[in-house]
C-alpha positions, 0 to 999 in steps of 0.5 A, a space after each residue: 017538778 024543774 023549779 024544786 029540782 033546781 031549788 033542791 040542787 041550789 041548796 045542796 051546793 049551799 050546803 057543800 060550799 058552808 061546810 067547806 068555809 067552815 072546814 078552812 077555818 080556823 078556831 082556838 083548838 088548832 093553834 095547840 102545839 104549832 103556836 104560843 098564843 098571846 091575848 090581850 084584851 085592852 081599851 083604848 088607849 092601851 090598845 092602839 099601843 100593844 099593836 103598835 108594839 107589836 107590829 114594830 116587833 114582828 120577826 122577834 114574834 115570828 121566830 117565837 113562834 108567836 100568834 096575837 090577838 088583841 081583843 077589845 070590846 068589840 074588837 078583834 085583831 091578830 097577826 095569823 094570816 088565814 081565814 079565822 072562825 066567826 067563833 074564835 072572838 068569842 071562844 078566847 073572850 068565853 076561856 079567857 076573859 068571863 066576864 070582861 075585864 075593867 082593865 088590861 089583860 095580858 095571858 100567855 099560852 104555851 105551845 101546849 095550850 097551858 096558861 104560862 102568864 098573865 100579867 096587867 101589862 105587854 111587857 114584851 121583854 119580860 114574855 120574850 124572857 119568859 118564853 126562851 126558858 120555856 124547855 120546848 123553845 130552848 129545844 127549837 134554839 139547839 135544831 135552830 143552831 144545829 141546822 146553821 
């Protein structure tokens, strides 16, 4: 009887911890209305180049509320610092890159969750220009200039 009580207590603790971990993780749906999402499915050497370029211009990315994901066949890189759901890579692949593309595909998802741009290369200057023309971004820039 005593062992079954201990076992039951351990199982309850395990289930509560597992549920808490799940609640503290982020999935793709959590980015909507908070971030613009840049998705880059790439193979080498494009993947390494994309990562270097994205990390190099982090201030501009941060200013525009962009969270980026660079995905390979079995890899996921991101600038997002919180704990992600184990399913995020699968969610992205299933929703945006199924079947897996043979070439590089770069997608920009707006804060409203809609696809804003699709291209075959990571042209950050063009992407920033597109973002800066969006009504929500213009409102953010106006608000920022008022605050300063």
